[in-house]
C-alpha positions in Angstrom: -24.7 24.1 -24.5 -26.8 21.6 -22.4 -26.8 22.1 -18.6 -25.0 18.4 -18.3 -22.4 19.4 -20.5 -21.7 22.7 -19.0 -21.6 20.9 -15.5 -19.2 18.5 -17.2 -16.9 21.4 -18.4 -16.8 22.8 -15.2 -15.3 19.9 -13.5 -11.5 19.4 -12.9 -9.3 17.3 -15.2 -9.6 14.2 -13.4 -5.9 13.0 -14.8 -4.5 16.1 -13.3 -6.0 15.0 -9.8 -4.4 11.5 -10.5 -1.1 12.9 -11.1 -1.0 14.9 -7.8 -2.1 11.7 -6.1 0.7 9.8 -7.7 3.3 12.4 -6.7 1.7 12.4 -2.9 2.0 8.6 -2.8 5.6 8.9 -4.0 6.6 10.9 -1.0 4.4 8.7 1.5 5.9 5.5 0.0 9.4 6.5 1.1 8.8 4.7 4.4 9.7 1.7 2.6 13.2 2.7 2.7 13.2 2.0 6.2 15.8 -0.7 5.9 18.3 1.6 4.9 18.0 3.4 8.2 17.9 0.0 10.4 21.4 -0.9 11.0 22.4 3.0 11.7 19.5 3.2 14.1 20.9 0.2 16.1 24.2 1.8 16.3 22.8 5.3 17.1 20.5 4.2 19.9 22.7 0.9 20.9 19.2 -1.2 20.2 18.7 -4.8 19.2 17.4 -5.4 15.7 14.1 -6.4 16.8 13.9 -3.2 18.9 15.0 -0.9 16.0 12.8 -2.6 13.6 9.8 -1.9 15.8 9.8 1.8 14.4 8.9 0.4 11.0 6.4 -1.7 12.6 4.7 0.9 14.4 4.6 3.1 11.4 2.8 0.5 9.5 0.5 0.0 12.4 -0.4 3.6 12.9 -0.9 3.8 9.1 -3.4 0.8 9.1 -5.4 2.0 12.1 -5.8 5.6 10.7 -6.6 4.6 7.5 -9.3 2.8 9.2 -11.2 5.9 9.9 -9.6 8.1 7.3 -12.1 7.3 4.7 -14.8 8.7 6.9 -12.9 11.8 7.4 -12.4 12.0 3.7 -15.9 12.2 3.2 -16.6 14.4 6.2 -14.0 17.1 5.5 -12.9 16.3 1.7 -9.8 14.9 0.2 -7.7 18.3 -0.1 -8.3 19.0 3.7 -7.3 15.7 5.0 -4.3 15.2 2.5 -3.1 18.7 3.8 -3.2 17.5 7.5 -1.4 14.3 6.4 1.3 15.9 4.8 1.9 18.2 7.7 1.8 15.2 10.3 4.0 12.9 8.2 6.7 15.6 7.5 6.7 16.9 11.1 6.9 13.3 12.5 9.8 12.5 10.3 11.5 16.0 11.2 11.0 15.3 15.1 12.7 11.9 14.6 15.9 13.7 13.9 15.8 15.4 17.5 14.8 11.7 19.0 18.4 10.5 19.7 19.3 8.8 22.1 15.7 8.0 23.3 14.1 5.1 21.3 10.8 5.8 22.6 10.8 9.3 21.1 11.7 7.8 17.8 8.7 5.4 18.2 6.3 8.5 18.9 7.8 10.7 16.3 8.6 8.7 13.2 6.3 5.7 14.2 3.0 7.2 15.4 2.8 10.8 14.2 4.4 9.8 10.9 2.4 6.8 10.6 -0.8 8.6 11.2 0.0 10.9 8.6 0.6 8.2 6.0 -2.7 6.3 6.8 -4.6 9.6 6.3 -2.7 10.4 3.1 -2.9 6.8 1.8 -6.5 6.2 2.2 -7.5 9.7 0.6 -6.2 9.0 -2.6 -7.7 5.8 -3.1 -11.3 7.1 -1.8 -11.0 10.1 -4.1 -9.8 8.3 -7.3 -12.1 5.1 -7.2 -15.2 7.6 -7.6 -13.5 9.7 -10.5 -12.6 6.7 -12.4 -15.7 4.0 -12.3 -14.4 3.1 -15.9 -11.1 1.8 -15.0 -11.4 0.8 -11.5 -8.6 -2.0 -11.1 -6.1 0.4 -13.3 -6.7 3.6 -11.3 -6.4 1.7 -7.6 -3.2 0.5 -9.2 -1.9 3.6 -10.3 -3.2 5.5 -7.0 -0.7 3.3 -4.9 2.2 2.9 -7.3 3.6 5.8 -6.5 3.5 4.5 -2.6 5.3 1.5 -3.6 7.9 3.3 -5.7 8.6 6.0 -3.1 11.7 4.2 -1.9 13.2 4.1 -5.2 14.3 7.5 -4.8 14.4 7.7 -1.1 16.6 4.5 -0.5 20.2 5.7 -2.2 19.6 9.5 -1.2 18.8 8.3 2.4 21.9 6.0 2.4 24.1 8.7 1.1 22.9 11.4 3.3 23.4 9.1 6.5 27.1 8.4 5.2 27.6 12.2 5.1 25.5 14.0 7.5 24.2 11.2 10.0 21.1 9.8 10.8 19.4 12.6 12.7 20.0 15.2 10.1 18.8 13.0 7.4 15.5 12.8 8.9 15.1 16.4 9.4 16.1 16.9 5.5 13.8 14.1 4.2 10.8 15.3 6.8 11.2 18.6 5.3 10.8 17.2 1.7 8.1 15.1 2.5 6.1 18.1 4.0 6.4 20.1 1.1 5.9 17.6 -1.6 2.4 16.2 0.1 1.0 19.5 1.1 1.6 20.8 -2.4 0.0 18.0 -4.2 -2.9 18.0 -2.0 -3.9 21.5 -3.3 -5.0 19.7 -6.4 -7.5 17.2 -4.8 -11.3 17.6 -5.5 -14.0 15.5 -4.6 -15.8 13.6 -7.2 -19.8 14.6 -7.8 -21.9 11.9 -6.4 -22.7 9.4 -9.3 -20.0 11.0 -11.5 -19.1 8.9 -14.9 -16.9 10.2 -17.8 -18.9 11.6 -20.9 -19.9 8.8 -23.1 -19.3 6.0 -20.6 -21.5 3.2 -19.7 -20.6 0.2 -17.8 -20.1 -2.9 -19.9 -21.9 -6.2 -19.2 -18.8 -7.7 -17.5 -18.2 -4.6 -15.3 -22.1 -4.9 -14.2 -21.4 -8.7 -13.4 -18.6 -8.5 -11.2 -19.9 -4.9 -9.4 -22.1 -5.3 -6.4 -26.0 -4.8 -7.1 -26.3 -2.5 -4.1 -24.0 -0.1 -2.2 -22.9 -1.5 1.4 -22.3 0.7 4.4 -19.2 0.1 6.5 -21.3 -1.6 9.1 -23.1 -3.5 6.6 -19.8 -4.8 5.2 -18.3 -5.6 8.5 -21.3 -8.2 9.2 -20.4 -9.8 5.8 -18.3 -12.6 6.0 -16.6 -11.5 2.7 -15.1 -8.7 4.5 -13.0 -10.8 6.7 -12.0 -13.1 3.8 -10.7 -10.2 2.1 -9.1 -8.8 5.3 -7.3 -12.2 5.8 -5.9 -12.3 2.4 -4.6 -8.7 2.4 -2.9 -9.4 6.0 -1.2 -12.6 4.6 0.0 -10.9 1.5 1.3 -8.0 3.6 3.1 -10.4 5.9 5.3 -11.9 3.5 6.3 -8.5 1.9 6.6 -6.5 4.8 8.9 -9.3 6.5 11.5 -9.0 3.5 10.9 -5.1 3.1 11.9 -4.2 6.7 15.3 -6.1 6.9 16.1 -6.0 2.7 19.2 -3.9 3.2 20.7 -6.1 6.4 19.6 -9.5 4.7 21.4 -8.7 1.6 24.7 -7.8 3.5 24.4 -11.1 5.4 23.8 -13.3 2.3 25.8 -11.9 0.0 28.6 -9.8 2.1 28.0 -6.3 0.2 28.4 -2.9 1.6 25.7 -0.8 3.1 25.8 1.4 0.0 25.6 -1.3 -2.2 22.9 -3.1 -0.5 20.6 0.1 -0.7 20.2 -0.9 -4.3 17.9 -3.9 -3.1 15.7 -1.4 -1.4 15.5 0.6 -4.7 14.6 -2.7 -6.6 11.9 -3.7 -4.3 10.5 -0.4 -4.5 10.4 -0.3 -8.4 8.7 -3.5 -8.7 6.5 -2.5 -5.4 5.2 0.2 -7.6 4.9 -1.6 -10.9 3.2 -4.5 -9.4 0.3 -2.3 -8.0 -0.2 -0.9 -11.5 0.4 -4.2 -13.4 -1.7 -6.4 -11.1 -4.5 -3.9 -10.7 -4.8 -3.4 -14.2 -4.2 -7.4 -14.8 -7.3 -8.1 -12.4 -9.5 -6.3 -14.5 -8.8 -9.0 -17.2 -8.2 -12.2 -15.1 -10.6 -11.1 -12.1 -9.5 -10.5 -8.6 -9.6 -13.8 -7.1 -7.2 -15.3 -9.5 -4.8 -12.3 -9.3 -4.5 -13.1 -5.5 -4.1 -16.9 -6.1 -1.2 -16.1 -8.6 0.5 -14.0 -6.0 0.3 -16.4 -3.4 1.6 -19.2 -5.5 4.4 -17.2 -7.1 5.7 -16.1 -3.5 5.8 -19.9 -2.3 8.4 -20.6 -5.1 10.4 -17.2 -4.5 10.6 -17.4 -0.7 11.5 -21.2 -0.6 14.4 -20.2 -3.0 15.8 -17.2 -1.6 17.8 -18.7 1.3 19.8 -20.5 -1.1 21.0 -17.3 -3.1 24.4 -16.0 -2.2 25.3 -13.5 -5.2 24.0 -10.0 -5.0 22.8 -9.5 -8.2 20.9 -12.9 -8.3 19.4 -11.7 -5.0 17.9 -8.7 -6.7 15.6 -11.5 -8.8 13.4 -12.9 -6.0 13.4 -9.5 -4.3 12.1 -8.1 -7.2 9.3 -10.6 -7.5 8.3 -10.1 -3.7 8.0 -6.7 -4.4 6.0 -7.1 -7.4 3.6 -9.3 -5.3 3.5 -7.3 -2.3 2.5 -4.0 -4.5 -0.1 -6.3 -6.4 -1.9 -6.8 -3.4 -2.6 -3.3 -2.5 -3.0 -2.5 -6.2 -6.0 -5.1 -6.6 -7.6 -5.3 -3.0 -9.4 -1.6 -3.4 -11.0 -2.6 -6.6 -12.0 -6.0 -5.0 -13.7 -4.2 -2.1 -15.4 -2.0 -4.7 -16.7 -4.9 -6.6 -18.0 -6.7 -3.2 -19.5 -3.9 -1.5 -19.8 -1.2 -4.2 -17.9 2.0 -4.9 -20.0 4.7 -2.8 -18.4 3.7 0.2 -15.4 1.9 -0.9 -12.9 4.4 0.8 -14.3 3.7 4.3 -14.9 0.0 3.7 -11.3 -0.5 2.3 -9.9 2.0 5.0 -11.0 -0.4 7.6 -9.8 -3.2 5.8 -6.1 -1.5 5.9 -6.1 -2.7 9.5 -4.7 -5.7 7.7 -1.9 -4.0 6.9 -1.1 -3.2 10.5 -1.6 -6.9 11.3 0.9 -7.9 8.5 3.3 -5.3 9.6 3.3 -6.6 13.0 3.9 -10.4 12.1 6.1 -10.2 9.0 8.9 -7.8 10.4 8.8 -9.4 14.1 9.2 -12.9 12.6 12.0 -12.2 10.3 13.7 -10.0 12.9 13.3 -12.6 15.6 14.9 -15.5 14.2 17.5 -16.8 11.6 16.7 -15.0 8.2 16.7 -18.3 6.3 14.4 -20.2 8.5 11.9 -17.1 8.6 11.9 -17.3 4.5 11.0 -20.9 4.5 8.2 -20.2 7.1 6.9 -17.4 5.0 6.8 -19.7 2.1 4.6 -22.2 3.9 2.6 -19.4 4.8 2.1 -18.4 1.4 1.1 -22.0 0.3 -1.5 -22.2 3.0 -3.0 -18.9 2.0 -3.7 -19.8 -1.6 -7.1 -21.7 -0.2 -8.6 -18.3 0.4 -8.6 -16.8 -3.0 -10.4 -19.9 -4.3 -13.0 -19.5 -1.6 -13.4 -15.6 -2.8 -13.6 -16.8 -6.6 -16.7 -18.9 -5.4 -18.3 -15.8 -3.8 -17.6 -13.9 -7.0 -18.8 -16.3 -9.2 -22.2 -16.3 -7.3 -22.3 -12.7 -7.0 -21.7 -12.5 -11.0 -24.5 -15.0 -11.4 -26.7 -13.2 -9.6 -26.1 -10.0 -11.5 -26.1 -11.5 -14.8 -29.6 -13.0 -13.9 -30.7 -9.3 -12.6 -29.5 -7.9 -16.1 -31.2 -10.3 -18.1 -34.4 -10.0 -16.6 -34.4 -6.1 -16.4 -34.0 -5.7 -12.8 -31.8 -3.2 -11.0 
């Protein structure tokens, strides 16, 4: 047996690592079930809707900021260590939230800040790790890596709604926090760092893959000096703004528009969760074929129509359709952008570069939820439709830049350059 074959056979199964990452993301993605907690938290803390919803906003802000340096920590200490710390922080943050009543500030610090830091560390680790294990399936694997995060609320939404009804909000936080801690820490033990320059046996990049990939590996400081980084950051921010707005108020919005009970309204959280997860995998996979810029153009244009029509829906079953589409598009942004960043800046430092880009998640999580919680739901939905229409210009600009990069790469390939 050759030394290269021996080295290859000693490597862990990358699909087992991917499966563990997916499981971990399911637990982390439970945060998207927040709207189930919104009304009970308002009652428990005697808080206004904007004040209660600030918990969700702070969680995503902490997530985005932490992910900004989580990629560096992953490179420094390895994915298993950072993911283990992520599980401890996330679980403990949610558990402590169960003891925060009646002080809303303590809820912000526990569920929002401590839990959000754990979320940010865990989320970026999976992406930074898997994008190096799967150079042959970049769009698909980044979609899979975050599909679990999008689907986490599918399980947590109805479970949390039932627990809140039977044992109350505080005890529900404690039960869920224990579950999150155990699942994430256990999954983290399967994580391993991919060898530098890893490629699966027998695989070489196709001409198309070489064309869309950066000819060089950018460091984070180099990427931050490039206008392309800020273009991608803005695209992601605007897509998050739309989706996070609906996710943050999905349950109470459904109750107001259609008159259903809180238990029934929890179904909309599960539907958004399903399509959030599916969208990450579907659009990530599709972006390998139709290109990343056209993927985001499609996401924005679809949401123009959906948000414009949603205020006129008064039937709960019908409301599930636009909610599902918004979830599909919201997840699609997260499933596509990591590969987009790797295309523009190279895969070596993609985790660090995309981690910094996830501050866009924080920005969108501030704008969207605060907008929809501060004014009438219907007016907010119309405003978001307009935002999506204006946003559609940005992927067209990105397409020009991507085509220019592809032309340069094809010329390099044709002349035998590197």
